[in-house]
Structure formats: C-alpha cells, structure tokens
N, CA, C and O atoms as a printed pandas DataFrame, in Angstrom:
     atom_number atom_name residue_name chain_id  residue_number  x_coord  y_coord  z_coord
0              1         N          MET        A               1 -128.041   75.678    5.203
1              2        CA          MET        A               1 -127.021   75.831    6.227
2              3         C          MET        A               1 -126.424   74.460    6.512
3              4         O          MET        A               1 -127.154   73.494    6.732
4              5         N          THR        A               2 -125.131   74.376    6.509
5              6        CA          THR        A               2 -124.416   73.153    6.821
6              7         C          THR        A               2 -123.704   73.334    8.144
7              8         O          THR        A               2 -123.054   74.354    8.373
8              9         N          VAL        A               3 -123.825   72.344    9.015
9             10        CA          VAL        A               3 -123.171   72.388   10.319
10            11         C          VAL        A               3 -122.029   71.390   10.307
11            12         O          VAL        A               3 -122.213   70.218    9.979
12            13         N          GLU        A               4 -120.860   71.861   10.664
13            14        CA          GLU        A               4 -119.689   70.989   10.725
14            15         C          GLU        A               4 -119.735   70.179   12.012
15            16         O          GLU        A               4 -119.877   70.743   13.097
16            17         N          ALA        A               5 -119.616   68.885   11.901
17            18        CA          ALA        A               5 -119.564   68.009   13.067
18            19         C          ALA        A               5 -118.110   67.731   13.399
19            20         O          ALA        A               5 -117.237   67.735   12.531
20            21         N          GLU        A               6 -117.877   67.489   14.677
21            22        CA          GLU        A               6 -116.527   67.117   15.088
22            23         C          GLU        A               6 -116.252   65.710   14.587
23            24         O          GLU        A               6 -117.162   64.882   14.532
24            25         N          PRO        A               7 -115.002   65.428   14.219
25            26        CA          PRO        A               7 -114.676   64.063   13.784
26            27         C          PRO        A               7 -114.928   63.073   14.921
27            28         O          PRO        A               7 -114.713   63.381   16.093
28            29         N          ARG        A               8 -115.377   61.906   14.556
29            30        CA          ARG        A               8 -115.604   60.879   15.581
30            31         C          ARG        A               8 -114.270   60.439   16.161
31            32         O          ARG        A               8 -113.287   60.248   15.444
32            33         N          GLU        A               9 -114.264   60.284   17.474
33            34        CA          GLU        A               9 -113.044   59.795   18.117
34            35         C          GLU        A               9 -112.954   58.285   18.004
35            36         O          GLU        A               9 -111.878   57.701   18.137
36            37         N          SER        A              10 -114.093   57.664   17.756
37            38        CA          SER        A              10 -114.150   56.219   17.665
38            39         C          SER        A              10 -114.702   55.832   16.301
39            40         O          SER        A              10 -115.495   56.575   15.722
40            41         N          SER        A              11 -114.303   54.705   15.792
41            42        CA          SER        A              11 -114.849   54.225   14.533
42            43         C          SER        A              11 -116.138   53.437   14.763
43            44         O          SER        A              11 -116.714   52.903   13.815
44            45         N          ASP        A              12 -116.590   53.361   16.008
45            46        CA          ASP        A              12 -117.805   52.650   16.370
46            47         C          ASP        A              12 -119.028   53.373   15.797
47            48         O          ASP        A              12 -119.276   54.520   16.169
48            49         N          PRO        A              13 -119.795   52.745   14.907
49            50        CA          PRO        A              13 -120.959   53.407   14.310
50            51         C          PRO        A              13 -122.066   53.701   15.324
51            52         O          PRO        A              13 -122.975   54.478   15.031
52            53         N          GLU        A              14 -122.003   53.101   16.492
53            54        CA          GLU        A              14 -123.000   53.338   17.535
54            55         C          GLU        A              14 -122.742   54.645   18.295
55            56         O          GLU        A              14 -123.613   55.135   19.013
56            57         N          THR        A              15 -121.551   55.196   18.132
57            58        CA          THR        A              15 -121.210   56.439   18.808
58            59         C          THR        A              15 -121.833   57.608   18.060
59            60         O          THR        A              15 -121.515   57.831   16.892
60            61         N          PRO        A              16 -122.728   58.368   18.722
61            62        CA          PRO        A              16 -123.345   59.497   18.015
62            63         C          PRO        A              16 -122.329   60.590   17.710
63            64         O          PRO        A              16 -121.392   60.805   18.479
64            65         N          ARG        A              17 -122.515   61.283   16.582
65            66        CA          ARG        A              17 -121.603   62.375   16.263
66            67         C          ARG        A              17 -121.905   63.545   17.183
67            68         O          ARG        A              17 -123.026   63.687   17.671
68            69         N          ARG        A              18 -120.909   64.375   17.416
69            70        CA          ARG        A              18 -121.034   65.522   18.315
70            71         C          ARG        A              18 -121.015   66.801   17.504
71            72         O          ARG        A              18 -120.186   66.968   16.610
72            73         N          VAL        A              19 -121.936   67.708   17.819
73            74        CA          VAL        A              19 -122.013   68.998   17.152
74            75         C          VAL        A              19 -121.980   70.066   18.234
75            76         O          VAL        A              19 -122.788   70.032   19.162
76            77         N          GLN        A              20 -121.065   71.002   18.126
77            78        CA          GLN        A              20 -121.000   72.106   19.085
78            79         C          GLN        A              20 -122.199   73.022   18.884
79            80         O          GLN        A              20 -122.552   73.340   17.748
80            81         N          SER        A              21 -122.824   73.445   19.967
81            82        CA          SER        A              21 -123.989   74.324   19.854
82            83         C          SER        A              21 -123.620   75.640   19.175
83            84         O          SER        A              21 -124.453   76.233   18.489
84            85         N          THR        A              22 -122.393   76.102   19.354
85            86        CA          THR        A              22 -121.972   77.350   18.694
86            87         C          THR        A              22 -121.997   77.204   17.175
87            88         O          THR        A              22 -122.321   78.156   16.465
88            89         N          ALA        A              23 -121.656   76.012   16.675
89            90        CA          ALA        A              23 -121.704   75.764   15.233
90            91         C          ALA        A              23 -123.149   75.675   14.745
91            92         O          ALA        A              23 -123.459   76.083   13.626
92            93         N          LEU        A              24 -124.013   75.151   15.575
93            94        CA          LEU        A              24 -125.415   75.004   15.211
94            95         C          LEU        A              24 -126.154   76.341   15.238
95            96         O          LEU        A              24 -126.909   76.649   14.316
96            97         N          PHE        A              25 -125.943   77.129   16.278
97            98        CA          PHE        A              25 -126.677   78.388   16.444
98            99         C          PHE        A              25 -126.044   79.576   15.724
99           100         O          PHE        A              25 -126.748   80.518   15.360
100          101         N          ARG        A              26 -124.737   79.550   15.514
101          102        CA          ARG        A              26 -124.025   80.631   14.807
102          103         C          ARG        A              26 -124.390   82.018   15.330
103          104         O          ARG        A              26 -124.681   82.924   14.549
104          105         N          GLY        A              27 -124.374   82.178   16.638
105          106        CA          GLY        A              27 -124.631   83.490   17.240
106          107         C          GLY        A              27 -126.097   83.813   17.455
107          108         O          GLY        A              27 -126.410   84.830   18.073
108          109         N          GLU        A              28 -127.000   82.986   16.968
109          110        CA          GLU        A              28 -128.436   83.196   17.160
110          111         C          GLU        A              28 -128.891   82.492   18.437
111          112         O          GLU        A              28 -128.134   81.729   19.037
112          113         N          ARG        A              29 -130.126   82.751   18.845
113          114        CA          ARG        A              29 -130.681   82.119   20.044
114          115         C          ARG        A              29 -131.667   81.004   19.704
115          116         O          ARG        A              29 -132.123   80.290   20.596
116          117         N          GLU        A              30 -132.000   80.848   18.419
117          118        CA          GLU        A              30 -132.990   79.852   18.020
118          119         C          GLU        A              30 -132.693   79.339   16.621
119          120         O          GLU        A              30 -132.268   80.092   15.745
120          121         N          VAL        A              31 -132.923   78.039   16.423
121          122        CA          VAL        A              31 -132.833   77.439   15.096
122          123         C          VAL        A              31 -134.086   76.597   14.867
123          124         O          VAL        A              31 -134.702   76.110   15.815
124          125         N          VAL        A              32 -134.450   76.434   13.612
125          126        CA          VAL        A              32 -135.579   75.579   13.243
126          127         C          VAL        A              32 -134.994   74.307   12.647
127          128         O          VAL        A              32 -134.146   74.353   11.756
128          129         N          ILE        A              33 -135.462   73.174   13.155
129          130        CA          ILE        A              33 -135.031   71.868   12.664
130          131         C          ILE        A              33 -136.233   71.240   11.976
131          132         O          ILE        A              33 -137.307   71.140   12.568
132          133         N          VAL        A              34 -136.059   70.816   10.729
133          134        CA          VAL        A              34 -137.136   70.152   10.001
134          135         C          VAL        A              34 -136.855   68.655   10.040
135          136         O          VAL        A              34 -135.809   68.189    9.589
136          137         N          HIS        A              35 -137.812   67.915   10.590
137          138        CA          HIS        A              35 -137.691   66.459   10.711
138          139         C          HIS        A              35 -138.956   65.826   10.165
139          140         O          HIS        A              35 -140.040   66.012   10.717
140          141         N          ARG        A              36 -138.817   65.079    9.079
141          142        CA          ARG        A              36 -139.944   64.392    8.439
142          143         C          ARG        A              36 -141.093   65.353    8.134
143          144         O          ARG        A              36 -142.264   65.027    8.331
144          145         N          GLY        A              37 -140.735   66.542    7.649
145          146        CA          GLY        A              37 -141.733   67.520    7.248
146          147         C          GLY        A              37 -142.300   68.365    8.382
147          148         O          GLY        A              37 -143.100   69.266    8.130
148          149         N          GLN        A              38 -141.912   68.101    9.608
149          150        CA          GLN        A              38 -142.387   68.851   10.775
150          151         C          GLN        A              38 -141.303   69.809   11.243
151          152         O          GLN        A              38 -140.121   69.464   11.233
152          153         N          GLU        A              39 -141.699   71.011   11.654
153          154        CA          GLU        A              39 -140.742   71.997   12.161
154          155         C          GLU        A              39 -140.677   71.957   13.677
155          156         O          GLU        A              39 -141.698   71.918   14.364
156          157         N          TYR        A              40 -139.452   71.968   14.177
157          158        CA          TYR        A              40 -139.187   72.013   15.615
158          159         C          TYR        A              40 -138.266   73.200   15.856
159          160         O          TYR        A              40 -137.399   73.498   15.034
160          161         N          ARG        A              41 -138.453   73.868   16.972
161          162        CA          ARG        A              41 -137.610   75.005   17.325
162          163         C          ARG        A              41 -136.720   74.621   18.505
163          164         O          ARG        A              41 -137.188   74.158   19.545
164          165         N          LEU        A              42 -135.435   74.828   18.306
165          166        CA          LEU        A              42 -134.462   74.603   19.367
166          167         C          LEU        A              42 -133.942   75.969   19.769
167          168         O          LEU        A              42 -133.378   76.690   18.946
168          169         N          ARG        A              43 -134.130   76.330   21.033
169          170        CA          ARG        A              43 -133.709   77.660   21.456
170          171         C          ARG        A              43 -132.904   77.607   22.744
171          172         O          ARG        A              43 -133.002   76.670   23.537
172          173         N          ILE        A              44 -132.109   78.644   22.917
173          174        CA          ILE        A              44 -131.311   78.815   24.134
174          175         C          ILE        A              44 -132.079   79.753   25.049
175          176         O          ILE        A              44 -132.455   80.850   24.635
176          177         N          THR        A              45 -132.318   79.337   26.289
177          178        CA          THR        A              45 -133.046   80.159   27.246
178          179         C          THR        A              45 -132.127   81.187   27.893
179          180         O          THR        A              45 -130.913   81.172   27.690
180          181         N          ARG        A              46 -132.723   82.072   28.669
181          182        CA          ARG        A              46 -131.925   83.072   29.412
182          183         C          ARG        A              46 -130.961   82.406   30.396
183          184         O          ARG        A              46 -129.920   82.966   30.738
184          185         N          MET        A              47 -131.327   81.198   30.845
185          186        CA          MET        A              47 -130.474   80.458   31.782
186          187         C          MET        A              47 -129.479   79.553   31.058
187          188         O          MET        A              47 -128.839   78.700   31.671
188          189         N          GLU        A              48 -129.356   79.756   29.715
189          190        CA          GLU        A              48 -128.413   79.010   28.869
190          191         C          GLU        A              48 -128.744   77.518   28.773
191          192         O          GLU        A              48 -127.848   76.702   28.558
192          193         N          LYS        A              49 -130.014   77.156   28.928
193          194        CA          LYS        A              49 -130.473   75.774   28.728
194          195         C          LYS        A              49 -131.032   75.659   27.322
195          196         O          LYS        A              49 -131.346   76.670   26.693
196          197         N          LEU        A              50 -131.160   74.436   26.823
197          198        CA          LEU        A              50 -131.741   74.207   25.504
198          199         C          LEU        A              50 -133.163   73.690   25.649
199          200         O          LEU        A              50 -133.430   72.798   26.455
200          201         N          ILE        A              51 -134.073   74.254   24.864
201          202        CA          ILE        A              51 -135.473   73.843   24.853
202          203         C          ILE        A              51 -135.854   73.496   23.411
203          204         O          ILE        A              51 -135.627   74.291   22.500
204          205         N          LEU        A              52 -136.434   72.310   23.207
205          206        CA          LEU        A              52 -136.913   71.890   21.903
206          207         C          LEU        A              52 -138.435   71.843   21.943
207          208         O          LEU        A              52 -139.015   71.147   22.777
208          209         N          THR        A              53 -139.086   72.585   21.041
209          210        CA          THR        A              53 -140.546   72.606   20.978
210          211         C          THR        A              53 -140.995   72.359   19.559
211          212         O          THR        A              53 -140.264   72.606   18.600
212          213         N          LYS        A              54 -142.227   71.859   19.444
213          214        CA          LYS        A              54 -142.812   71.614   18.134
214          215         C          LYS        A              54 -143.637   72.802   17.716
215          216         O          LYS        A              54 -144.221   72.798   16.632
C-alpha cells in the first residue's frame, strides 16, 4: 500500500511531510505500521482520536 503525501509547502528539509488520515486509513478504522521489524497498530477510536499501540 502506498500513501500519497501532500507536497511540502516549504523546501525546508526539517519540515515533516503531512499525510491525511483519510489517505492512510482508506475507509478502515485500523492500520498496521511496521517499523524496524516491529508491528504497531494505529486505530481510530469511537471518539475519533488516534491511538498507537505495539
């Protein structure tokens, strides 16, 4: 799965790129992020907050 990031408004490399949650979740309530071989779950709660768990 590839997530499209918004173009940077600044050419400053210190500015983090922005990703819309709708592009990341694609209609789902949870995604799995693999970081250095470890799985993390990012989910949207009933209150529309984001929770990241290992």
